[in-house]
KELO-490429 format. One record per residue: residue number from 1; residue in three letters; x, y, z of N, C-alpha, C in turn. Coordinates in steps of 0.2 Angstrom, whole numbers, m for minus. Example, Ala and Ser with C-alpha at 12.3 -4.5 7.8 and 13.67 -1.06 7.14 Angstrom:
<sites>
{1 "Ala" {66 m28 39} {62 m22 39} {66 m16 39}}
{2 "Ser" {64 m11 35} {68 m5 36} {64 0 39}}
</sites>
This chain:
<sites>
{1 "Met" {122 m408 m188} {116 m405 m187} {112 m407 m182}}
{2 "Ser" {115 m412 m178} {111 m415 m172} {109 m410 m167}}
{3 "Leu" {103 m410 m165} {100 m405 m161} {97 m409 m154}}
{4 "Asn" {98 m406 m149} {94 m408 m143} {87 m406 m142}}
{5 "Leu" {83 m408 m147} {76 m406 m148} {72 m412 m147}}
{6 "Phe" {68 m412 m142} {63 m417 m141} {56 m413 m141}}
{7 "Arg" {51 m417 m145} {44 m414 m145} {39 m419 m144}}
{8 "Glu" {33 m418 m142} {28 m423 m141} {21 m419 m141}}
{9 "Tyr" {17 m423 m145} {10 m420 m145} {6 m422 m138}}
{10 "Ile" {3 m417 m136} {0 m418 m129} {m8 m416 m129}}
{11 "Gly" {m12 m420 m126} {m19 m418 m125} {m24 m419 m131}}
{12 "Ala" {m21 m422 m136} {m26 m423 m142} {m31 m428 m141}}
{13 "Lys" {m30 m433 m136} {m34 m439 m135} {m38 m438 m128}}
{14 "Phe" {m37 m432 m125} {m41 m431 m118} {m40 m436 m113}}
{15 "Asn" {m34 m439 m112} {m32 m444 m107} {m30 m441 m101}}
{16 "Gly" {m30 m435 m100} {m29 m432 m93} {m21 m430 m92}}
{17 "Val" {m17 m430 m98} {m10 m429 m97} {m9 m421 m96}}
{18 "Lys" {m5 m420 m91} {m3 m413 m89} {4 m412 m92}}
{19 "Phe" {6 m405 m92} {12 m403 m94} {18 m406 m90}}
{20 "Thr" {16 m407 m83} {21 m409 m78} {22 m416 m79}}
{21 "Asp" {18 m420 m82} {18 m427 m83} {24 m429 m87}}
{22 "Val" {25 m425 m92} {30 m427 m97} {37 m426 m95}}
{23 "Pro" {42 m430 m95} {49 m429 m92} {52 m424 m96}}
{24 "Ile" {56 m420 m92} {60 m414 m95} {67 m415 m93}}
{25 "Asn" {71 m417 m98} {78 m418 m96} {83 m416 m101}}
{26 "Leu" {81 m411 m105} {85 m408 m110} {85 m401 m110}}
{27 "Pro" {90 m398 m114} {91 m391 m114} {86 m388 m120}}
{28 "Ala" {82 m392 m123} {78 m389 m128} {72 m394 m129}}
{29 "Ser" {67 m393 m125} {61 m398 m125} {55 m394 m127}}
{30 "Thr" {51 m397 m131} {45 m394 m134} {39 m398 m134}}
{31 "Ser" {34 m395 m131} {27 m399 m131} {22 m396 m135}}
{32 "Thr" {18 m400 m139} {13 m397 m143} {7 m399 m142}}
{33 "Ser" {2 m395 m143} {m5 m397 m142} {m9 m396 m148}}
{34 "Ser" {m15 m400 m149} {m18 m400 m155} {m24 m395 m155}}
{35 "Ser" {m26 m392 m161} {m32 m388 m162} {m36 m390 m167}}
{36 "Pro" {m42 m388 m168} {m47 m392 m173} {m46 m389 m180}}
{37 "Ser" {m50 m392 m184} {m51 m389 m191} {m54 m382 m190}}
{38 "Pro" {m52 m377 m193} {m55 m370 m192} {m60 m369 m197}}
{39 "Thr" {m64 m364 m196} {m69 m361 m201} {m66 m355 m205}}
{40 "Asn" {m63 m357 m210} {m60 m352 m214} {m54 m348 m210}}
{41 "Gly" {m51 m351 m207} {m45 m348 m203} {m47 m346 m196}}
{42 "Asp" {m53 m346 m194} {m55 m344 m187} {m54 m350 m182}}
{43 "Phe" {m48 m350 m179} {m47 m356 m175} {m50 m355 m168}}
{44 "Asn" {m51 m361 m166} {m54 m362 m159} {m49 m368 m156}}
{45 "Ile" {m49 m368 m149} {m45 m373 m146} {m48 m380 m146}}
{46 "Phe" {m45 m385 m147} {m47 m392 m146} {m42 m396 m143}}
{47 "Trp" {m41 m396 m137} {m37 m400 m133} {m39 m401 m126}}
{48 "Asp" {m36 m404 m122} {m38 m406 m115} {m37 m399 m111}}
{49 "Ser" {m42 m395 m112} {m42 m388 m109} {m42 m388 m101}}
{50 "Lys" {m45 m394 m98} {m46 m395 m91} {m39 m395 m88}}
{51 "Asn" {m34 m399 m91} {m27 m400 m88} {m22 m395 m92}}
{52 "Leu" {m23 m393 m98} {m18 m389 m102} {m21 m382 m102}}
{53 "Thr" {m21 m379 m96} {m23 m372 m95} {m18 m367 m96}}
{54 "Pro" {m20 m361 m97} {m15 m355 m98} {m10 m355 m92}}
{55 "Glu" {m13 m356 m86} {m9 m356 m80} {m4 m362 m79}}
{56 "Ala" {m6 m368 m82} {m2 m373 m82} {4 m372 m87}}
{57 "Ala" {2 m369 m93} {7 m367 m98} {12 m362 m95}}
{58 "Ala" {10 m357 m92} {14 m352 m89} {19 m355 m83}}
{59 "Ser" {16 m360 m79} {20 m363 m74} {25 m367 m76}}
{60 "Ile" {24 m371 m81} {29 m376 m84} {35 m372 m87}}
{61 "Lys" {33 m367 m90} {38 m363 m93} {43 m359 m88}}
{62 "Thr" {39 m357 m83} {43 m353 m77} {48 m358 m74}}
{63 "His" {46 m364 m73} {50 m369 m69} {55 m372 m74}}
{64 "His" {54 m372 m80} {59 m375 m85} {60 m370 m91}}
{65 "Ala" {65 m367 m91} {67 m362 m96} {68 m365 m103}}
{66 "Asn" {69 m372 m103} {70 m375 m109} {64 m377 m113}}
{67 "Val" {58 m376 m110} {52 m378 m113} {49 m373 m117}}
{68 "Asn" {47 m375 m123} {43 m371 m128} {36 m375 m129}}
{69 "Ile" {31 m371 m130} {24 m374 m131} {22 m372 m138}}
{70 "Gly" {20 m377 m142} {17 m375 m149} {10 m378 m149}}
{71 "Val" {6 m375 m154} {m1 m377 m155} {m1 m380 m162}}
{72 "Ser" {m4 m386 m163} {m4 m389 m169} {m11 m387 m173}}
{73 "Leu" {m10 m385 m179} {m16 m383 m183} {m19 m389 m187}}
{74 "Gly" {m25 m390 m187} {m28 m395 m192} {m29 m402 m189}}
{75 "Gly" {m25 m406 m190} {m26 m413 m188} {m30 m417 m193}}
{76 "Ala" {m31 m423 m192} {m34 m428 m197} {m42 m427 m196}}
{77 "Ser" {m44 m426 m190} {m52 m426 m189} {m53 m423 m182}}
{78 "Val" {m60 m421 m182} {m62 m417 m176} {m69 m421 m174}}
{79 "Asn" {m69 m424 m168} {m75 m427 m166} {m78 m432 m172}}
{80 "Asn" {m73 m436 m174} {m74 m442 m179} {m76 m439 m186}}
{81 "Ala" {m75 m433 m187} {m77 m430 m194} {m70 m428 m197}}
{82 "Thr" {m69 m429 m203} {m63 m427 m206} {m62 m419 m206}}
{83 "Ala" {m56 m417 m205} {m55 m410 m205} {m51 m408 m211}}
{84 "Phe" {m54 m404 m215} {m52 m401 m221} {m49 m394 m221}}
{85 "Phe" {m44 m393 m225} {m41 m387 m226} {m45 m384 m232}}
{86 "Gln" {m50 m379 m231} {m54 m377 m236} {m56 m369 m235}}
{87 "Pro" {m51 m365 m237} {m52 m358 m237} {m57 m355 m242}}
{88 "Lys" {m60 m350 m240} {m64 m346 m245} {m60 m342 m250}}
{89 "Ser" {m55 m339 m247} {m50 m336 m251} {m44 m335 m247}}
{90 "Val" {m38 m334 m250} {m32 m333 m247} {m32 m327 m242}}
{91 "Ser" {m34 m322 m244} {m34 m316 m240} {m39 m316 m234}}
{92 "Ser" {m45 m319 m234} {m49 m320 m229} {m47 m325 m224}}
{93 "Trp" {m44 m331 m226} {m41 m336 m222} {m35 m333 m218}}
{94 "Val" {m31 m330 m221} {m25 m327 m218} {m27 m322 m212}}
{95 "Asn" {m31 m317 m214} {m34 m312 m209} {m37 m315 m203}}
{96 "Asn" {m41 m320 m204} {m45 m324 m199} {m40 m328 m195}}
{97 "Ala" {m35 m331 m198} {m30 m335 m195} {m26 m331 m190}}
{98 "Val" {m23 m326 m193} {m18 m321 m189} {m22 m319 m183}}
{99 "Ser" {m28 m316 m184} {m32 m313 m178} {m33 m318 m173}}
{100 "Ser" {m36 m324 m175} {m38 m329 m170} {m32 m332 m167}}
{101 "Leu" {m27 m334 m170} {m21 m337 m167} {m17 m332 m163}}
{102 "Arg" {m17 m326 m164} {m13 m321 m160} {m17 m322 m153}}
{103 "Glu" {m23 m322 m153} {m27 m322 m146} {m26 m328 m143}}
{104 "Ile" {m26 m334 m146} {m24 m340 m143} {m17 m341 m140}}
{105 "Ile" {m13 m339 m145} {m5 m339 m143} {m4 m335 m137}}
{106 "Ile" {m6 m329 m137} {m5 m325 m131} {m8 m327 m124}}
{107 "His" {m14 m329 m125} {m18 m332 m119} {m15 m338 m116}}
{108 "Tyr" {m13 m343 m120} {m10 m349 m118} {m2 m349 m118}}
{109 "His" {1 m344 m118} {8 m343 m118} {12 m348 m123}}
{110 "Ile" {10 m348 m129} {12 m352 m134} {18 m349 m138}}
{111 "Asn" {23 m353 m140} {29 m350 m143} {29 m351 m150}}
{112 "Gly" {25 m356 m153} {26 m358 m160} {20 m362 m162}}
{113 "Ile" {20 m363 m169} {14 m367 m172} {17 m373 m176}}
{114 "Asp" {13 m378 m176} {14 m384 m180} {9 m385 m185}}
{115 "Ile" {10 m386 m191} {5 m386 m197} {4 m394 m198}}
{116 "Asp" {m2 m396 m196} {m3 m403 m197} {m10 m404 m201}}
{117 "Tyr" {m11 m400 m206} {m17 m402 m210} {m15 m408 m214}}
{118 "Glu" {m21 m413 m215} {m20 m419 m218} {m25 m421 m224}}
{119 "Asn" {m30 m416 m224} {m35 m417 m229} {m36 m410 m232}}
{120 "Phe" {m37 m410 m239} {m37 m404 m242} {m43 m403 m247}}
{121 "His" {m46 m397 m247} {m51 m395 m252} {m49 m389 m255}}
{122 "Ala" {m42 m389 m256} {m39 m383 m259} {m33 m385 m263}}
{123 "Asp" {m31 m382 m268} {m25 m384 m272} {m18 m383 m268}}
{124 "Pro" {m13 m386 m270} {m6 m385 m266} {m4 m377 m266}}
{125 "Asp" {m5 m374 m271} {m3 m367 m271} {m7 m363 m266}}
{126 "Thr" {m13 m364 m266} {m17 m360 m261} {m15 m362 m254}}
{127 "Phe" {m14 m368 m253} {m12 m370 m246} {m5 m367 m244}}
{128 "Ala" {m1 m367 m249} {6 m364 m248} {5 m356 m247}}
{129 "Glu" {1 m353 m250} {1 m346 m249} {m3 m344 m243}}
{130 "Cys" {m8 m348 m241} {m12 m346 m235} {m7 m348 m229}}
{131 "Val" {m4 m353 m228} {0 m355 m223} {7 m351 m223}}
{132 "Gly" {9 m350 m229} {15 m346 m229} {15 m339 m227}}
{133 "Gln" {9 m336 m229} {8 m329 m227} {6 m329 m219}}
{134 "Leu" {3 m334 m217} {2 m334 m209} {8 m335 m205}}
{135 "Ile" {13 m339 m207} {18 m340 m203} {23 m334 m204}}
{136 "Thr" {24 m331 m209} {28 m326 m210} {26 m320 m206}}
{137 "Thr" {19 m319 m206} {16 m313 m202} {17 m314 m195}}
{138 "Leu" {16 m320 m192} {17 m321 m185} {24 m321 m183}}
{139 "Lys" {28 m323 m187} {35 m323 m186} {38 m316 m186}}
{140 "Ser" {36 m312 m191} {39 m305 m192} {37 m301 m186}}
{141 "Asp" {31 m302 m183} {29 m298 m178} {30 m301 m171}}
{142 "Arg" {34 m306 m171} {37 m310 m165} {31 m313 m161}}
{143 "Thr" {25 m314 m164} {20 m318 m160} {22 m325 m159}}
{144 "Ile" {26 m328 m163} {29 m334 m163} {36 m334 m164}}
{145 "Thr" {40 m339 m161} {47 m340 m163} {49 m346 m167}}
{146 "Phe" {44 m351 m168} {46 m357 m172} {40 m359 m176}}
{147 "Val" {41 m362 m181} {36 m366 m185} {38 m373 m187}}
{148 "Ser" {34 m377 m187} {35 m384 m189} {30 m386 m194}}
{149 "Ile" {31 m391 m198} {26 m394 m202} {26 m402 m201}}
{150 "Ala" {21 m405 m202} {20 m412 m200} {17 m416 m206}}
{151 "Pro" {21 m417 m211} {18 m421 m217} {19 m428 m216}}
{152 "Phe" {17 m432 m220} {18 m439 m220} {17 m442 m228}}
{153 "Glu" {19 m448 m229} {20 m451 m236} {13 m452 m238}}
{154 "Asp" {10 m447 m241} {4 m448 m245} {4 m443 m251}}
{155 "Pro" {3 m445 m257} {4 m441 m263} {1 m434 m262}}
{156 "Asp" {m5 m434 m260} {m9 m427 m260} {m6 m423 m254}}
{157 "Val" {m4 m426 m248} {m1 m423 m243} {5 m420 m245}}
{158 "Gln" {10 m424 m248} {16 m422 m250} {16 m416 m255}}
{159 "Arg" {11 m416 m260} {10 m411 m265} {9 m404 m261}}
{160 "His" {5 m404 m256} {3 m398 m253} {9 m396 m248}}
{161 "Tyr" {12 m400 m245} {18 m398 m240} {24 m396 m244}}
{162 "Leu" {25 m400 m250} {31 m398 m254} {30 m391 m257}}
{163 "Ala" {24 m390 m259} {23 m383 m262} {24 m378 m257}}
{164 "Leu" {22 m379 m251} {24 m374 m245} {31 m374 m244}}
{165 "Trp" {34 m379 m244} {42 m379 m243} {45 m376 m248}}
{166 "Arg" {44 m377 m254} {47 m373 m260} {47 m366 m259}}
{167 "Lys" {41 m363 m257} {40 m356 m257} {42 m353 m250}}
{168 "Tyr" {40 m356 m245} {41 m353 m238} {46 m358 m233}}
{169 "Gly" {50 m362 m236} {54 m366 m232} {59 m362 m228}}
{170 "His" {60 m356 m230} {65 m352 m226} {62 m350 m219}}
{171 "Ala" {55 m350 m219} {51 m348 m213} {49 m354 m208}}
{172 "Ile" {51 m360 m210} {50 m366 m207} {56 m369 m203}}
{173 "Asp" {55 m370 m197} {61 m372 m193} {62 m380 m192}}
{174 "Tyr" {57 m384 m192} {57 m391 m191} {52 m394 m195}}
{175 "Val" {54 m400 m198} {50 m405 m202} {48 m411 m197}}
{176 "Asn" {43 m411 m194} {40 m416 m190} {37 m422 m194}}
{177 "Phe" {42 m425 m198} {39 m430 m203} {36 m436 m199}}
{178 "Gln" {30 m438 m201} {26 m443 m197} {29 m450 m200}}
{179 "Phe" {34 m452 m198} {37 m459 m200} {33 m464 m198}}
{180 "Tyr" {29 m463 m192} {24 m468 m190} {18 m469 m194}}
{181 "Ala" {17 m465 m199} {12 m466 m203} {13 m471 m209}}
{182 "Tyr" {19 m473 m210} {21 m479 m214} {18 m485 m211}}
{183 "Asp" {18 m491 m215} {17 m497 m212} {23 m499 m208}}
{184 "Lys" {22 m504 m204} {27 m506 m199} {34 m508 m204}}
{185 "Ile" {39 m505 m201} {45 m506 m205} {51 m508 m200}}
{186 "Gly" {57 m510 m203} {63 m511 m200} {67 m505 m200}}
{187 "Ala" {73 m506 m196} {78 m500 m196} {81 m498 m202}}
{188 "Thr" {82 m503 m207} {85 m501 m213} {80 m497 m217}}
{189 "Gln" {74 m499 m218} {69 m496 m221} {68 m489 m218}}
{190 "Phe" {68 m488 m212} {67 m482 m209} {73 m477 m211}}
{191 "Leu" {79 m479 m211} {84 m475 m213} {84 m473 m220}}
{192 "Asn" {81 m477 m224} {80 m476 m231} {75 m470 m232}}
{193 "Tyr" {69 m471 m228} {64 m466 m228} {66 m459 m226}}
{194 "Phe" {70 m460 m221} {73 m453 m218} {77 m450 m223}}
{195 "Arg" {81 m453 m227} {85 m450 m232} {81 m447 m237}}
{196 "Leu" {76 m451 m239} {71 m448 m244} {68 m442 m242}}
{197 "Gln" {66 m441 m236} {63 m435 m233} {68 m429 m233}}
{198 "Glu" {74 m431 m231} {79 m426 m231} {80 m423 m238}}
{199 "Gln" {79 m427 m243} {80 m425 m250} {74 m421 m252}}
{200 "Asn" {68 m423 m250} {61 m419 m251} {62 m412 m248}}
{201 "Tyr" {64 m412 m242} {64 m406 m238} {71 m404 m237}}
{202 "His" {74 m403 m243} {81 m401 m243} {83 m395 m239}}
{203 "Gly" {88 m396 m234} {90 m390 m230} {86 m390 m224}}
{204 "Gly" {81 m394 m223} {77 m393 m217} {79 m398 m211}}
{205 "Lys" {77 m396 m205} {79 m400 m199} {74 m405 m198}}
{206 "Val" {75 m411 m201} {70 m417 m201} {71 m421 m194}}
{207 "Leu" {65 m421 m191} {65 m425 m185} {63 m432 m186}}
{208 "Ala" {66 m437 m182} {64 m444 m182} {58 m444 m177}}
{209 "Ser" {54 m449 m179} {47 m449 m175} {45 m457 m174}}
{210 "Phe" {42 m458 m169} {39 m464 m167} {32 m463 m164}}
{211 "Ser" {28 m469 m164} {22 m468 m160} {21 m473 m154}}
{212 "Thr" {18 m471 m149} {17 m475 m143} {10 m478 m143}}
{213 "Asp" {6 m476 m149} {m1 m478 m150} {0 m486 m152}}
{214 "Ser" {m4 m490 m150} {m4 m497 m152} {m6 m498 m159}}
{215 "Asp" {m9 m493 m162} {m11 m494 m169} {m5 m490 m174}}
{216 "Gly" {0 m488 m171} {5 m484 m174} {9 m489 m179}}
{217 "Gly" {12 m486 m184} {16 m490 m189} {23 m487 m188}}
{218 "Gly" {27 m488 m194} {34 m485 m194} {38 m490 m190}}
{219 "Leu" {44 m487 m187} {48 m491 m183} {47 m489 m176}}
{220 "Gly" {45 m494 m172} {43 m493 m165} {49 m493 m160}}
{221 "Pro" {47 m490 m155} {53 m489 m150} {56 m495 m147}}
{222 "Asp" {53 m501 m148} {56 m507 m146} {58 m511 m152}}
{223 "Asp" {58 m508 m158} {60 m512 m164} {66 m509 m167}}
{224 "Gly" {70 m505 m164} {76 m503 m167} {76 m495 m168}}
{225 "Phe" {71 m492 m166} {71 m484 m167} {77 m481 m164}}
{226 "Phe" {78 m483 m158} {84 m479 m155} {91 m480 m158}}
{227 "Asn" {92 m487 m160} {98 m488 m163} {99 m484 m170}}
{228 "Ala" {93 m484 m174} {93 m480 m180} {94 m473 m179}}
{229 "Ser" {91 m470 m173} {92 m463 m172} {99 m461 m169}}
{230 "Glu" {102 m466 m166} {109 m465 m164} {113 m465 m170}}
{231 "Glu" {112 m469 m175} {116 m469 m181} {115 m462 m184}}
{232 "Leu" {109 m459 m185} {108 m453 m188} {112 m447 m184}}
{233 "Lys" {111 m448 m177} {115 m443 m173} {122 m443 m174}}
{234 "Lys" {125 m449 m175} {132 m450 m176} {134 m446 m182}}
{235 "Gln" {130 m447 m187} {131 m444 m194} {129 m436 m194}}
{236 "Gly" {127 m433 m189} {125 m426 m188} {119 m425 m192}}
{237 "Arg" {114 m430 m193} {108 m429 m197} {102 m429 m193}}
{238 "Leu" {102 m430 m187} {96 m430 m183} {94 m423 m181}}
{239 "Gly" {88 m421 m183} {86 m415 m181} {83 m414 m175}}
{240 "Gly" {81 m420 m172} {78 m421 m165} {73 m427 m166}}
{241 "Ile" {69 m428 m160} {65 m433 m160} {58 m430 m158}}
{242 "Phe" {52 m433 m161} {46 m431 m158} {42 m438 m158}}
{243 "Val" {37 m437 m153} {33 m443 m152} {25 m442 m152}}
{244 "Trp" {22 m446 m155} {14 m447 m155} {12 m453 m151}}
{245 "Ser" {10 m452 m145} {8 m445 m142} {9 m447 m134}}
{246 "Ser" {9 m441 m130} {9 m442 m123} {3 m445 m120}}
{247 "Asp" {m3 m444 m123} {m9 m447 m121} {m8 m455 m121}}
{248 "Asp" {m4 m458 m126} {m3 m465 m126} {3 m467 m122}}
{249 "Ser" {8 m463 m121} {14 m464 m117} {12 m464 m110}}
{250 "Lys" {7 m461 m108} {6 m461 m100} {6 m468 m97}}
{251 "Lys" {3 m473 m101} {2 m480 m98} {9 m483 m98}}
{252 "Phe" {14 m481 m101} {21 m484 m101} {25 m480 m96}}
{253 "Gly" {22 m475 m93} {26 m471 m88} {31 m467 m91}}
{254 "Phe" {30 m465 m98} {34 m461 m102} {41 m463 m102}}
{255 "Arg" {42 m470 m102} {49 m472 m102} {53 m471 m109}}
{256 "Tyr" {49 m471 m114} {52 m470 m121} {54 m462 m122}}
{257 "Glu" {50 m458 m118} {52 m451 m118} {59 m450 m115}}
{258 "Val" {59 m453 m109} {66 m453 m106} {71 m456 m110}}
{259 "Gln" {70 m461 m113} {75 m464 m118} {77 m460 m123}}
{260 "Ser" {72 m456 m126} {73 m452 m132} {78 m446 m129}}
{261 "Gln" {76 m443 m124} {80 m437 m121} {87 m439 m119}}
{262 "Gln" {88 m445 m116} {95 m448 m115} {99 m448 m121}}
{263 "Leu" {96 m451 m126} {99 m451 m133} {102 m445 m135}}
{264 "Leu" {97 m440 m135} {98 m433 m138} {104 m430 m134}}
{265 "Ala" {104 m431 m127} {108 m427 m123} {115 m431 m123}}
{266 "Ser" {116 m437 m125} {122 m440 m125} {127 m437 m130}}
{267 "His" {133 m438 m129} {139 m436 m133} {142 m441 m137}}
</sites>
């Protein structure tokens, strides 16, 4: 099931990263940007709009037919304030979300959405129904072509995402599991955690992930991540690789992005 899929979060830290900064050496490269916590589904943009403009998005896609751009919904915080998923009702949230996201998606030439809520003032069933109805609506009318989710190992987070997966997993293309949210681990533990999430999100395309943030945990790019990913690739279990984040990778000259793409493109 190994895929040549590379993804990276871009623009969340306002470090001046441009689409053209990130290396593109694969037949299926995806860049994603972050958006803020909404007001009952009424989304507004929250990324480096000075550099990640609609014109820049259109240009990178024109020059690289293998690039898709996604917008990430939610996140952990906005302006140092915790971002909560807190709908007034399923119907009102879905209606607002569909309307506001269609406008953003069309304006910014976006291909898909990444669900990255991390804090909840709603029960798992409500989260599942709101997000599930949103993604199936946007997919059915072809506003978007892909959906990913970005859970991590936290009991409350997992309860919400697993409820979504059980009911709407058929509409979710990739599981961007945040393995870097674990404490620092070795390669063996990483592979154990990867297998656990394959079981949790059974049948899903689980992506391996690492962080270039100095505060990131998990298995780092210099600590055995690529050897572990190579093993997963050999076994046909690697759904792809994604990185948090380009804003941190800029200071490394994006060398880990190049290494990731070389691994994915190798036979």
